[in-house]
C-alpha positions as CSV (number, residue, x, y, z in Angstrom):
1,X,-32.8,8.0,-8.4
2,X,-34.7,5.4,-6.5
3,X,-35.4,2.3,-8.5
4,X,-35.3,-1.5,-8.5
5,X,-32.7,-3.3,-10.6
6,X,-33.9,-6.2,-12.6
7,X,-31.0,-8.3,-11.3
8,X,-30.7,-7.6,-7.6
9,X,-33.9,-5.8,-6.5
10,X,-32.1,-3.0,-4.6
11,X,-33.0,0.6,-4.0
12,X,-30.1,2.7,-5.3
13,X,-30.8,5.6,-3.0
14,X,-31.0,3.4,0.1
15,X,-27.5,2.0,-0.7
16,X,-26.2,5.5,-1.3
17,X,-27.6,6.5,2.1
18,X,-25.8,3.6,3.8
19,X,-22.5,4.7,2.2
20,X,-22.9,8.2,3.4
21,X,-23.8,7.1,6.9
22,X,-20.9,4.7,7.1
23,X,-18.5,7.4,5.8
24,X,-19.9,9.9,8.4
25,X,-19.6,7.5,11.4
26,X,-16.6,5.2,10.6
27,X,-14.4,7.0,8.2
28,X,-14.5,10.8,8.5
29,X,-14.1,11.0,12.3
30,X,-10.8,9.1,11.9
31,X,-9.5,11.2,9.0
32,X,-6.4,13.0,10.2
33,X,-7.0,11.5,13.7
34,X,-5.3,8.2,13.2
35,X,-2.7,7.0,15.7
36,X,0.3,5.0,14.6
37,X,-1.3,1.9,16.1
38,X,-4.4,2.4,13.8
39,X,-2.3,1.8,10.7
40,X,-0.6,-1.4,9.6
41,X,0.8,-3.1,6.5
42,X,-1.1,-6.0,5.0
43,X,1.8,-6.5,2.6
44,X,4.9,-4.3,2.0
45,X,3.6,-0.9,1.1
46,X,-0.1,-1.9,1.3
47,X,-1.7,-0.2,4.2
48,X,-4.9,-0.9,6.1
49,X,-6.3,1.3,8.9
50,X,-9.0,0.8,11.5
51,X,-11.3,2.9,9.3
52,X,-11.0,0.4,6.5
53,X,-11.8,-2.4,8.8
54,X,-14.7,-0.7,10.6
55,X,-16.2,0.6,7.4
56,X,-16.2,-2.9,5.8
57,X,-17.6,-4.5,8.9
58,X,-20.6,-2.2,9.1
59,X,-21.2,-2.1,5.3
60,X,-21.1,-5.9,5.3
61,X,-23.8,-6.2,7.9
62,X,-26.0,-3.4,6.5
63,X,-25.9,-4.5,2.9
64,X,-26.7,-8.1,3.8
65,X,-29.7,-6.9,5.7
66,X,-30.8,-4.7,2.8
67,X,-30.6,-7.6,0.3
68,X,-31.2,-11.0,2.1
69,X,-29.4,-13.9,0.5
70,X,-26.6,-11.7,-0.9
71,X,-22.9,-12.4,-0.3
72,X,-20.2,-9.9,0.4
73,X,-16.7,-9.8,-1.1
74,X,-14.8,-7.1,0.6
75,X,-11.2,-6.0,0.1
76,X,-10.2,-6.6,3.8
77,X,-12.0,-9.9,4.0
78,X,-10.2,-11.1,0.9
79,X,-6.9,-9.9,2.4
80,X,-7.5,-12.4,5.2
81,X,-8.9,-15.1,2.9
82,X,-7.8,-14.6,-0.8
83,X,-10.0,-17.5,-1.9
84,X,-13.2,-15.4,-1.3
85,X,-12.7,-13.4,-4.6
86,X,-13.2,-16.7,-6.5
87,X,-16.9,-16.7,-5.5
88,X,-17.6,-13.8,-7.9
89,X,-17.0,-15.7,-11.1
90,X,-19.7,-18.3,-10.4
91,X,-21.9,-17.0,-7.6
92,X,-25.6,-17.3,-8.5
93,X,-26.6,-15.1,-5.7
94,X,-26.0,-11.3,-5.8
95,X,-22.6,-10.3,-4.5
96,X,-21.6,-7.0,-3.0
97,X,-18.1,-5.9,-3.8
98,X,-16.7,-3.5,-1.3
99,X,-13.7,-1.2,-1.2
100,X,-14.3,0.3,2.3
101,X,-11.7,3.1,1.9
102,X,-10.2,3.3,-1.5
103,X,-7.0,5.3,-1.4
104,X,-5.9,4.1,2.0
105,X,-2.4,5.4,1.6
106,X,-3.7,8.9,1.0
107,X,-6.2,8.6,3.9
108,X,-3.5,7.4,6.3
109,X,-1.3,10.4,5.4
110,X,-4.1,13.0,5.7
111,X,-4.6,13.6,2.0
112,X,-8.3,14.1,1.0
113,X,-8.1,11.9,-2.0
114,X,-10.0,8.7,-1.0
115,X,-13.4,7.3,-1.4
116,X,-15.8,4.3,-1.1
117,X,-16.4,1.9,-4.0
118,X,-19.3,-0.5,-4.0
119,X,-20.6,-2.7,-6.8
120,X,-23.4,-5.3,-6.9
121,X,-22.7,-8.2,-9.2
122,X,-24.3,-11.4,-10.3
123,X,-22.6,-14.2,-12.2
124,X,-19.4,-12.3,-12.4
125,X,-20.9,-9.2,-14.0
126,X,-21.5,-5.9,-12.3
127,X,-25.2,-4.8,-12.4
128,X,-25.0,-1.6,-10.2
129,X,-22.3,0.6,-8.6
130,X,-21.7,3.5,-6.3
131,X,-18.6,5.7,-6.1
132,X,-18.6,8.1,-3.1
133,X,-16.1,10.9,-2.3
134,X,-17.0,11.8,1.3
135,X,-14.8,14.9,1.5
136,X,-16.5,16.5,-1.5
137,X,-19.8,14.7,-0.9
138,X,-19.9,13.5,-4.5
139,X,-21.9,10.3,-5.2
140,X,-21.9,8.7,-8.6
141,X,-24.4,5.9,-9.1
142,X,-24.9,3.5,-12.0
143,X,-27.3,0.7,-13.0
144,X,-26.7,-1.5,-16.0
145,X,-28.7,-0.2,-18.9
146,X,-29.8,2.9,-17.0
147,X,-26.8,5.2,-17.2
148,X,-24.5,6.8,-14.7
149,X,-25.8,9.7,-12.6
150,X,-24.6,12.2,-10.0
151,X,-26.8,14.7,-8.2
152,X,-29.6,14.1,-10.7
153,X,-27.5,14.7,-13.7
154,X,-26.7,12.0,-16.3
155,X,-22.9,11.6,-16.7
156,X,-21.2,11.5,-20.1
157,X,-17.7,10.5,-21.0
158,X,-15.5,13.4,-22.3
159,X,-15.2,13.2,-26.1
160,X,-12.1,11.8,-27.7
161,X,-9.1,14.0,-28.7
162,X,-5.7,13.3,-30.3
163,X,-3.3,11.7,-27.9
164,X,-1.2,14.9,-27.4
165,X,-4.4,16.6,-26.2
166,X,-5.6,13.9,-23.8
167,X,-5.3,13.8,-20.1
168,X,-5.8,10.9,-17.8
169,X,-4.5,8.4,-15.3
170,X,-1.5,6.4,-16.4
171,X,-1.1,4.0,-13.4
172,X,2.3,2.3,-13.7
173,X,2.6,1.2,-10.1
174,X,2.0,-2.6,-10.5
175,X,4.2,-3.1,-13.6
176,X,7.7,-4.6,-13.4
177,X,10.4,-2.0,-13.0
178,X,11.7,-2.0,-16.6
179,X,8.2,-1.7,-18.0
180,X,7.3,1.0,-15.5
181,X,10.2,3.0,-16.6
182,X,9.3,2.6,-20.3
183,X,5.7,3.7,-19.6
184,X,6.7,6.7,-17.5
185,X,8.6,8.0,-20.5
186,X,5.3,8.2,-22.4
187,X,3.9,10.8,-20.0
188,X,5.2,13.9,-21.9
189,X,3.4,12.7,-25.0
190,X,0.0,13.5,-23.3
191,X,-1.4,16.8,-22.3
192,X,-1.4,15.6,-18.7
193,X,-1.1,12.4,-16.8
194,X,-1.9,12.2,-13.1
195,X,-1.3,9.6,-10.4
196,X,-3.9,10.0,-7.7
197,X,-3.4,6.5,-6.1
198,X,-7.2,6.3,-5.7
199,X,-9.3,4.5,-8.3
200,X,-12.5,6.2,-6.9
201,X,-11.2,9.6,-7.8
202,X,-9.8,8.4,-11.1
203,X,-13.3,7.2,-12.1
204,X,-14.9,10.4,-10.8
205,X,-12.5,12.3,-13.1
206,X,-13.5,10.1,-16.0
207,X,-17.2,10.6,-15.2
208,X,-17.0,14.4,-14.8
209,X,-14.9,15.3,-17.8
210,X,-11.5,15.8,-16.1
211,X,-9.9,12.6,-17.5
212,X,-10.3,11.0,-20.9
213,X,-8.4,7.8,-20.3
214,X,-7.2,5.5,-17.6
215,X,-4.9,2.5,-17.5
216,X,-4.3,-0.1,-14.7
217,X,-2.3,-3.3,-14.6
218,X,-3.7,-4.6,-11.3
219,X,-7.5,-5.0,-11.6
220,X,-8.9,-6.2,-8.3
221,X,-12.8,-6.2,-8.4
222,X,-13.2,-3.8,-5.5
223,X,-11.2,-1.2,-7.3
224,X,-12.8,-1.5,-10.7
225,X,-16.2,-3.2,-10.8
226,X,-18.2,0.0,-10.0
227,X,-16.1,2.4,-12.0
228,X,-15.9,0.4,-15.2
229,X,-19.7,-0.1,-15.2
230,X,-20.2,3.6,-14.6
231,X,-17.8,4.7,-17.4
232,X,-19.3,2.2,-19.8
233,X,-22.8,3.5,-19.0
234,X,-21.4,7.1,-19.5
235,X,-20.5,6.1,-23.1
236,X,-16.8,5.2,-22.6
237,X,-15.1,2.1,-23.9
238,X,-13.6,-0.3,-21.4
239,X,-11.6,-3.4,-22.2
240,X,-8.6,-5.4,-21.0
241,X,-5.3,-4.9,-22.6
242,X,-5.9,-7.7,-25.1
243,X,-9.2,-6.1,-26.2
244,X,-11.5,-8.6,-24.4
245,X,-14.4,-7.4,-22.3
246,X,-13.8,-6.8,-18.6
247,X,-15.9,-8.7,-16.0
248,X,-16.2,-7.8,-12.4
249,X,-14.8,-11.2,-11.4
250,X,-11.5,-10.6,-13.4
251,X,-8.3,-10.2,-11.4
252,X,-5.8,-10.0,-14.3
253,X,-5.3,-8.8,-17.8
254,X,-5.0,-5.1,-17.2
255,X,-7.6,-2.4,-18.0
256,X,-7.6,0.4,-20.5
257,X,-10.4,3.0,-20.8
258,X,-11.0,5.6,-23.5
259,X,-13.9,7.6,-24.9
260,X,-14.6,5.3,-27.8
261,X,-13.3,2.1,-29.4
262,X,-11.2,3.8,-32.0
263,X,-9.5,6.0,-29.4
264,X,-9.0,2.9,-27.2
265,X,-7.2,1.1,-30.1
266,X,-5.0,4.2,-30.8
267,X,-4.1,4.4,-27.1
268,X,-3.4,0.7,-26.8
269,X,-1.2,0.7,-29.8
270,X,0.7,3.8,-28.5
271,X,1.1,2.5,-25.0
272,X,1.9,-1.1,-25.9
273,X,3.3,-0.9,-29.5
274,X,4.6,-4.5,-29.3
275,X,1.0,-5.8,-29.3
């Protein structure tokens, strides 16, 4: 799937090769080999490891070299300087959005549910994205207007079904306690809801027909820019809780994804009946 995007002039396969290489050299050798000194909290309950930091550092350098004049907005850089994320909304130059190890808590505890998320955006809109699961060696790639692909196969969102027959990710972690408790009581009304604590794997589930919906309250760009573009290109419907379109520069408003607009509306009304 080598091509040039109209927006950013980047070779999709070259970027995928960089992700695979960084995962092989900076992430996988540290998986299940971390010392306690290799893990710390950025905020209470929010972990970062030496693998996150090394992965982002190498990706930043290599992606800038690949696309001269581009800027980088990485999760760990934004943790050190939160103002960096504001560049996405108005940056005229292409911007790489990096989650160097998505699912850090799983990674730090030896669980093989983590991945790398990378998007390329311009003017606050994602134009290309990559989702990589290094344990399973699964790479989903997407270009705006060109579809979402994995291993040479075009990806398609799983068709809609009645809510009692649907399965997906109902992420309640970043809601207030009372609202979280209310939402958790909805789980038995679905065929299945799962909590992977890894957006990369949530999106891979949506793209490979395991999941039919996903909901998030916290929507940082590095978690969702690549995945929302991929799911939309796979035919799914993506919108914020109030129904407005999602942009890669958005940091609030929640996200709900479903196979089509009608199912999205049914889900939104079921999950948030007061709206």
